[in-house]
C-alpha positions as CSV (number, residue, x, y, z in Angstrom):
1,X,42.9,-19.4,9.3
2,X,40.1,-21.6,10.5
3,X,38.1,-18.6,11.6
4,X,38.4,-16.9,8.2
5,X,37.3,-20.2,6.6
6,X,34.2,-20.3,8.7
7,X,33.4,-16.7,7.9
8,X,33.7,-17.5,4.2
9,X,31.3,-20.5,4.7
10,X,28.8,-18.4,6.6
11,X,28.9,-15.7,3.9
12,X,28.5,-18.2,1.1
13,X,25.6,-19.7,2.9
14,X,23.9,-16.3,3.3
15,X,24.4,-15.6,-0.4
16,X,23.0,-19.0,-1.3
17,X,20.0,-18.3,0.9
18,X,19.4,-14.9,-0.6
19,X,19.6,-16.3,-4.1
20,X,17.3,-19.1,-3.2
21,X,14.7,-16.6,-1.9
22,X,15.0,-14.6,-5.1
23,X,14.7,-17.7,-7.3
24,X,11.6,-18.7,-5.3
25,X,9.8,-15.5,-6.2
26,X,7.2,-15.9,-8.9
27,X,7.7,-12.6,-10.6
28,X,10.7,-10.3,-11.4
29,X,10.2,-6.6,-11.0
30,X,12.4,-3.7,-12.2
31,X,12.1,-0.3,-10.6
32,X,13.3,2.4,-12.9
33,X,14.6,5.5,-11.1
34,X,17.5,7.9,-10.8
35,X,16.0,11.3,-11.7
36,X,12.9,12.8,-10.2
37,X,11.5,16.0,-8.7
38,X,10.5,13.7,-5.9
39,X,12.7,11.9,-3.4
40,X,13.5,8.8,-5.5
41,X,16.4,7.9,-3.1
42,X,13.8,7.3,-0.4
43,X,10.9,5.9,-2.5
44,X,12.7,3.3,-4.7
45,X,14.1,1.2,-1.9
46,X,10.7,1.3,-0.1
47,X,8.9,0.1,-3.3
48,X,11.5,-2.7,-3.6
49,X,10.8,-3.7,0.0
50,X,7.0,-3.7,-0.2
51,X,7.1,-5.8,-3.4
52,X,9.5,-8.3,-2.0
53,X,7.7,-8.7,1.3
54,X,4.7,-10.2,-0.6
55,X,6.9,-13.2,-1.4
56,X,5.7,-13.0,-5.0
57,X,8.5,-10.6,-6.3
58,X,12.2,-10.3,-6.5
59,X,13.0,-6.7,-7.4
60,X,16.0,-4.9,-9.0
61,X,16.5,-1.2,-9.3
62,X,17.8,0.4,-12.5
63,X,19.3,3.9,-11.7
64,X,19.7,6.3,-14.6
65,X,22.6,8.7,-14.9
66,X,21.9,12.1,-13.3
67,X,20.5,14.9,-15.3
68,X,23.9,15.9,-16.5
69,X,24.9,12.4,-17.5
70,X,24.8,10.6,-20.9
71,X,21.3,9.0,-21.2
72,X,22.5,6.9,-24.2
73,X,24.2,4.7,-21.6
74,X,20.9,3.9,-19.9
75,X,19.6,0.7,-21.4
76,X,17.6,-1.4,-18.9
77,X,16.8,-4.9,-20.2
78,X,13.0,-4.7,-19.8
79,X,12.4,-8.0,-21.4
80,X,13.9,-9.9,-18.3
81,X,11.1,-8.7,-16.1
82,X,7.4,-9.4,-15.5
83,X,6.7,-5.9,-14.4
84,X,8.5,-2.5,-14.7
85,X,7.8,0.1,-12.0
86,X,8.3,3.7,-13.2
87,X,9.7,5.9,-10.3
88,X,11.2,8.3,-12.8
89,X,10.7,11.9,-13.8
90,X,13.7,13.3,-15.6
91,X,15.6,13.6,-18.9
92,X,14.2,11.8,-21.9
93,X,15.5,8.3,-22.5
94,X,17.4,7.5,-25.7
95,X,15.4,6.4,-28.8
96,X,16.7,2.9,-28.4
97,X,15.5,2.6,-24.8
98,X,12.2,4.2,-25.6
99,X,11.6,1.6,-28.4
100,X,12.7,-1.2,-26.1
101,X,10.1,-0.1,-23.5
102,X,7.3,0.2,-26.0
103,X,8.1,-3.2,-27.4
104,X,8.2,-4.7,-23.9
105,X,4.7,-3.3,-23.1
106,X,3.2,-4.1,-26.5
107,X,4.3,-7.7,-26.2
108,X,2.6,-8.2,-22.8
109,X,5.0,-6.7,-20.2
110,X,3.4,-5.3,-17.0
111,X,3.9,-1.7,-15.9
112,X,3.3,0.2,-12.7
113,X,3.2,4.0,-13.0
114,X,4.0,5.4,-9.6
115,X,3.1,8.9,-8.5
116,X,5.4,11.4,-10.4
117,X,6.0,8.8,-13.0
118,X,3.0,10.3,-14.8
119,X,4.8,13.6,-14.9
120,X,7.5,12.2,-17.3
121,X,8.0,12.4,-21.0
122,X,5.2,14.8,-22.1
123,X,6.5,14.7,-25.7
124,X,6.5,10.9,-26.0
125,X,3.2,9.9,-27.6
126,X,3.4,6.1,-26.8
127,X,4.3,6.8,-23.2
128,X,1.3,9.0,-22.7
129,X,-0.9,6.3,-24.1
130,X,0.6,3.8,-21.7
131,X,0.0,6.0,-18.6
132,X,-3.5,7.1,-19.7
133,X,-3.3,10.5,-17.8
134,X,-0.4,12.7,-16.9
135,X,0.4,16.1,-15.5
136,X,2.9,19.0,-15.6
137,X,5.6,19.2,-18.3
138,X,3.5,21.9,-20.0
139,X,0.6,19.4,-20.6
140,X,-2.6,21.1,-21.7
141,X,-5.7,20.4,-23.9
142,X,-3.3,19.5,-26.7
143,X,-2.4,16.3,-24.8
144,X,-6.0,15.1,-24.2
145,X,-9.0,15.6,-22.0
146,X,-9.4,15.9,-18.2
147,X,-11.1,12.8,-16.7
148,X,-12.9,13.0,-13.4
149,X,-16.1,12.1,-11.6
150,X,-19.1,14.3,-10.9
151,X,-22.2,13.0,-9.1
152,X,-20.7,9.5,-9.3
153,X,-20.4,9.7,-13.1
154,X,-17.2,9.8,-15.1
155,X,-16.7,13.0,-17.1
156,X,-14.5,13.4,-20.2
157,X,-13.7,17.2,-20.2
158,X,-12.0,18.7,-23.3
159,X,-11.9,22.2,-21.8
160,X,-8.7,24.2,-22.2
161,X,-6.3,24.4,-19.2
162,X,-3.2,23.1,-17.5
163,X,-2.4,19.5,-17.0
164,X,-1.6,18.6,-13.4
165,X,-1.9,20.2,-10.0
166,X,-2.4,19.4,-6.4
167,X,-3.3,21.2,-3.3
168,X,-1.6,21.1,0.1
169,X,-0.8,17.7,1.5
170,X,-3.4,16.2,3.8
171,X,-5.2,12.9,4.6
172,X,-8.1,12.2,2.2
173,X,-10.7,9.6,1.5
174,X,-10.4,7.1,-1.4
175,X,-13.6,6.0,-3.0
176,X,-13.6,2.7,-5.0
177,X,-15.3,3.1,-8.4
178,X,-14.9,-0.5,-9.6
179,X,-15.2,-3.1,-6.8
180,X,-15.1,-6.1,-9.1
181,X,-11.6,-5.5,-10.6
182,X,-9.0,-8.0,-9.2
183,X,-7.0,-5.1,-7.7
184,X,-9.9,-3.6,-5.7
185,X,-12.1,-6.6,-5.2
186,X,-12.9,-7.0,-1.5
187,X,-11.5,-3.6,-0.4
188,X,-13.7,-1.2,1.6
189,X,-15.7,1.0,-0.7
190,X,-14.2,4.0,1.1
191,X,-11.0,4.3,3.1
192,X,-8.7,7.0,4.4
193,X,-5.3,7.5,2.9
194,X,-2.2,9.0,4.8
195,X,-1.2,12.6,4.2
196,X,-0.3,12.9,0.5
197,X,-0.5,15.1,-2.6
198,X,-3.9,14.6,-4.1
199,X,-3.2,14.9,-7.8
200,X,-5.8,16.7,-9.8
201,X,-6.4,18.1,-13.3
202,X,-4.5,15.2,-15.0
203,X,-5.1,14.9,-18.7
204,X,-4.0,12.7,-21.5
205,X,-5.2,10.2,-24.2
206,X,-7.2,8.2,-21.7
207,X,-7.4,5.3,-24.2
208,X,-8.3,1.8,-22.9
209,X,-8.3,3.2,-19.4
210,X,-10.5,2.2,-16.4
211,X,-10.7,4.2,-13.2
212,X,-10.6,2.0,-10.1
213,X,-10.7,4.7,-7.4
214,X,-11.0,8.5,-7.0
215,X,-10.6,11.1,-4.3
216,X,-12.1,14.5,-3.7
217,X,-9.6,17.2,-4.5
218,X,-10.7,19.7,-1.8
219,X,-11.0,23.3,-2.9
220,X,-10.3,24.6,0.6
221,X,-6.9,22.8,0.3
222,X,-6.1,24.4,-3.1
223,X,-7.6,21.5,-5.2
224,X,-10.0,21.2,-8.1
225,X,-13.2,20.6,-6.1
226,X,-13.9,17.4,-8.0
227,X,-13.3,13.6,-7.6
228,X,-10.0,12.9,-9.4
229,X,-8.6,9.5,-10.5
230,X,-6.3,7.9,-7.9
231,X,-6.0,4.3,-9.2
232,X,-6.3,3.3,-12.8
233,X,-5.6,0.5,-15.2
234,X,-4.7,0.9,-18.9
235,X,-4.1,-1.7,-21.6
236,X,-1.6,-1.1,-24.3
237,X,-1.1,-3.8,-26.9
238,X,-0.9,-7.0,-24.9
239,X,0.5,-5.1,-21.9
240,X,-1.3,-4.4,-18.6
241,X,-0.6,-1.1,-16.8
242,X,-1.5,-0.2,-13.2
243,X,-1.3,3.6,-12.5
244,X,-1.3,4.9,-8.9
245,X,-0.9,8.6,-8.3
246,X,-0.5,8.0,-4.5
247,X,2.7,7.8,-2.5
248,X,4.6,11.1,-2.2
249,X,7.9,10.3,-0.5
250,X,9.6,12.2,2.3
251,X,13.0,11.4,3.6
252,X,12.6,8.0,5.1
253,X,9.2,7.5,3.5
254,X,6.5,9.4,5.3
255,X,2.7,8.8,5.8
256,X,1.8,8.5,2.1
257,X,4.1,5.6,1.7
258,X,3.5,4.1,5.2
259,X,-0.3,4.0,4.5
260,X,-1.4,0.4,4.4
261,X,-3.9,1.5,1.7
262,X,-1.1,2.6,-0.5
263,X,1.1,-0.4,0.2
264,X,-1.6,-3.0,-0.4
265,X,-3.0,-1.4,-3.6
266,X,0.6,-1.0,-4.9
267,X,1.3,-4.7,-4.2
268,X,-2.0,-5.9,-5.7
269,X,-1.6,-3.6,-8.7
270,X,1.9,-4.9,-9.4
271,X,0.7,-8.6,-9.2
272,X,-2.2,-7.8,-11.6
273,X,0.2,-6.0,-14.0
274,X,2.5,-9.0,-14.0
275,X,0.0,-11.7,-14.2
276,X,-3.6,-10.5,-14.8
277,X,-4.7,-11.9,-11.4
278,X,-4.4,-11.0,-7.7
279,X,-3.9,-13.8,-5.2
280,X,-3.0,-11.6,-2.2
281,X,-5.4,-11.6,0.7
282,X,-6.5,-8.2,2.1
283,X,-4.7,-7.7,5.4
284,X,-6.4,-6.9,8.7
285,X,-4.8,-3.5,8.9
286,X,-6.3,-2.2,5.6
287,X,-7.8,1.2,6.4
288,X,-11.5,2.1,6.3
289,X,-13.5,5.3,6.3
290,X,-12.9,5.8,10.0
291,X,-9.2,6.6,9.8
292,X,-5.8,6.1,8.3
293,X,-3.8,3.0,9.0
294,X,0.0,3.5,8.9
295,X,2.6,0.8,8.9
296,X,5.8,1.4,10.8
297,X,8.6,0.1,8.7
298,X,6.2,-0.5,5.8
299,X,5.4,-4.0,7.1
300,X,2.1,-5.7,7.8
301,X,1.3,-6.0,11.5
302,X,1.9,-9.3,13.2
303,X,0.0,-10.9,16.1
304,X,3.1,-10.6,18.3
305,X,3.3,-6.8,17.6
306,X,-0.5,-6.4,18.3
307,X,-0.1,-8.1,21.7
308,X,3.1,-6.2,22.6
309,X,1.5,-2.8,21.7
310,X,-1.8,-3.5,23.4
311,X,-0.1,-3.9,26.8
312,X,0.8,-0.2,26.7
313,X,-2.5,0.9,25.2
314,X,-3.6,4.5,25.7
315,X,-7.2,5.2,24.8
316,X,-6.3,8.7,23.5
317,X,-4.1,7.2,20.8
318,X,-4.5,4.9,17.9
319,X,-6.6,1.7,18.3
320,X,-5.1,0.0,15.2
321,X,-3.4,-2.8,17.2
322,X,-6.6,-3.7,19.0
323,X,-8.6,-3.5,15.8
324,X,-6.0,-5.7,14.1
325,X,-6.3,-8.3,17.0
326,X,-10.1,-8.2,16.7
327,X,-9.9,-8.9,13.0
328,X,-7.5,-11.8,13.5
329,X,-9.9,-13.4,16.1
330,X,-12.9,-13.0,13.8
331,X,-11.1,-14.3,10.8
332,X,-8.7,-16.9,12.2
333,X,-10.6,-18.3,15.2
334,X,-12.7,-20.7,13.2
335,X,-12.5,-23.7,15.6
336,X,-12.8,-24.0,19.4
337,X,-9.1,-24.7,19.6
338,X,-8.2,-21.6,17.7
339,X,-10.5,-19.5,19.8
340,X,-8.9,-20.8,22.9
341,X,-5.5,-20.0,21.6
342,X,-6.5,-16.3,21.4
343,X,-8.2,-16.5,24.8
344,X,-5.0,-17.7,26.4
345,X,-3.0,-14.8,24.8
346,X,-5.5,-12.3,26.2
347,X,-5.5,-13.8,29.6
348,X,-1.7,-13.1,29.7
349,X,-2.4,-9.4,29.1
350,X,-5.1,-9.4,31.9
351,X,-2.5,-11.0,34.2
352,X,0.3,-8.7,33.2
353,X,0.9,-6.1,36.0
354,X,2.6,-3.8,33.5
355,X,-0.5,-3.7,31.2
356,X,-2.4,-0.4,31.4
357,X,-6.0,-0.2,32.7
358,X,-7.1,0.9,29.2
359,X,-5.6,-2.2,27.7
360,X,-7.3,-4.5,30.2
361,X,-10.7,-2.8,29.6
362,X,-10.4,-3.5,25.9
363,X,-9.4,-7.1,26.5
364,X,-12.3,-7.6,29.0
365,X,-14.8,-6.4,26.5
366,X,-13.3,-8.6,23.8
367,X,-13.0,-11.7,26.0
368,X,-16.6,-11.3,27.2
369,X,-18.0,-12.6,24.0
370,X,-15.5,-15.3,23.1
371,X,-14.0,-16.4,26.5
372,X,-14.6,-19.6,28.5
373,X,-14.2,-20.8,32.1
374,X,-10.5,-20.3,31.6
375,X,-10.9,-16.6,31.9
376,X,-13.1,-16.6,35.1
377,X,-10.4,-16.7,37.7
378,X,-8.4,-13.7,36.4
379,X,-11.6,-11.7,35.7
380,X,-12.7,-12.3,39.3
381,X,-9.4,-10.9,40.5
382,X,-9.7,-7.8,38.3
383,X,-13.2,-7.2,39.6
384,X,-11.6,-6.3,42.9
385,X,-9.9,-3.3,41.2
386,X,-12.2,-0.2,41.4
387,X,-10.8,1.0,38.0
388,X,-11.7,-2.2,36.3
389,X,-14.7,-3.4,38.3
390,X,-17.4,-2.3,35.8
391,X,-15.7,-4.0,32.8
392,X,-14.9,-7.1,34.8
393,X,-18.5,-7.4,36.1
394,X,-19.8,-6.9,32.5
395,X,-17.5,-9.7,31.3
396,X,-18.5,-12.1,34.2
397,X,-22.2,-11.4,33.5
398,X,-21.8,-12.5,29.9
399,X,-19.5,-15.5,30.7
400,X,-21.6,-16.6,33.7
401,X,-25.2,-15.8,32.8
402,X,-27.8,-16.2,35.6
403,X,-29.2,-19.7,35.8
């Protein structure tokens, strides 16, 4: 009996802690899902995770009936939320639910249109104004112009043609078109995105719309051969809408959702849609033009993870953990005490008999510019190793310049 009582107390404590965490979140998000030609069963839980890991959001998921169900029963209470994420592409909502959504946005509600959410509701005029651009669903010139970039200039193209296409999935470069918007401010001007569907030939009303970023839809991959919108903002009434076409979901997620670029822009876009501002710092693992940065488990890297992975470093594989450590040192080591903290952590790697030679070479190069007398003894020992002698001598020469 006592054991059961203790289990009840533990469970009650966990519930209380969970509720306290949710109450502490600044914004409430609703992810609308349940029908999609994409893998919503994989994507929606991941979107919830990446929103909540910011500490800014608590997120609920509203799952519609399946495509044979009664859509009149689907009545999410949009007004309870600061931002609504559309991960839905299926049967039309009821007139009552449509009106509630339009009223929510018009009165200042935030919206995030995610990937195939812009395939939805081609017949719904207000929705198409909310998303700015859409694809598929028999969209054509009747639904509005194409919008794309040519020679770094935006083009409004009223030519006849289909609405919506994409070539084969591949990694591609994102180019920022507005570096002053709160969502994109401080991001690299160009960065590589994980293998994804590069949406192209979207068309729609494009009212009150601003393109934040584009990507080249490569012709040799079956694309349009022009720079297509990837990240957009739209205003509708008092509402703010962030539209990202990125993030195709495989079972378990996949590289498009694991991409740190997708995760961070989704998080920042959701905060802007909810509040009109972005307070989140740009993480160290945000990709640049040199290559894609993927997050295992969709979580930002930690210093502990960097150090653990660097020990087994293989120069033929990704350098992301070392690059992340370098970024932390340059951004966080603002005092001699902080610099020494990192030095001591790197000395442990140099002393670790299990650490690879490649790992020690990297650390020797890094410690050569920021180390102190603390590092000298272990570097002297490494200089006796023929595999490490050159790097150790280099570090010693920098740390002990000739007098």
